[in-house]
N, C-alpha and C positions, 0 to 999 in steps of 0.2 A: 504494500500500500504506500503510495507516495503522498506527501503533504507539501503544501506551499505555505511558507511563513507569512504572517500578516504583521501589521504594525502593532498588534496587540500581543504582548509578551506570551500569553498563555493560550492563544487561539491560532489554530492552523486551519487551512482549507484542505479537505480530503480530495481524492481524485475526481469527485463529482462537484467540487467547489462548495461543499457543505461545511460551514464553520463548526469545528470540533475543538473541544478543550484538549490541548496538547498533552500527550502522555496517557490519554484515556480514550475510551470509545464513546464518551458522552458528547452529544451534539449540543451546541449552544441553545438551539431551539427547545431541547428537552428541559434544560435548566430554566429557561425563560417561561416555558409553559407551567412549570411548578410555581414559579414566582407569581405569575398572573392568576393561576387557579387558587392558590392558597394564601397569597399575600405574604409569602415568606421573605424575611430579611436575608441579607447575605449570611448573617450568623446562623439563622435557622437552616438555610440551604447547606451550610457547612456541617451543621449537626446531623442533617438528614443524609449527607454524602461526605462522611469523614475522610474519604480518600482524596477529596478535592481540597486544595489549600484555599484560604481566603483570597490569596492573590489570583488563583485561577478563576474563582467565582467572580471577583470584581472585574477581572479582565473580560470574562464572558458577558457580564452585564454591561460593561462599557461598549463592547462590540454591538450588543443589542441596541443600546440607546443611539449609537451612531448609524445603525442600519434598521431602525425600528419598523419603518413602513414595509420594507422587503421581508423581514422576518415575520411580521404579523400577517402578511399575505400568505406566506408559507404555512403558518399555523392554521389560518382559515382554510386553506386547501386541504390540509391534513384532517381537520375536523369534518369537512364536507365528505371526504373519502370514508371516514369512519361511519358517518351517518348513512352513506350509501350502502356500505357493506352490512351494516346492522339491519337496514331496511330490506335488503335483497336476500339475505340468508338468515332465516330464523335459527335460533339456537336449537341443537338437538333436543334439549329439555322442553323448550316451547313447542316443538313439533310433536313430541311424544304426548304432552299434555293435551294439545289440540286433538290428536288422534283418539284420545280417551274421552274427549268431550269435557275436559276439565278446565279449559281456558278459552 
């Protein structure tokens, strides 16, 4: 896997130009999604992900703030995809319940 350095010390772009926290497999968008969903501070993100340093977290958040529109569009696309997948494929449990007339 090849990476391209950015001007953010702890953020690299993978071969698909996806910003990733260097030395990890965590994408910046994943950390941002948690921050947006739960309102977590950098310290809480560090508590939840102790393998990340506060420097890595702050660098990822700085990258987010400088690329906010682009990353939020990406997040919106991901959420739409999840909604489509959930709507098009009922869970096996839901299908079983329907077949038994329980749902």
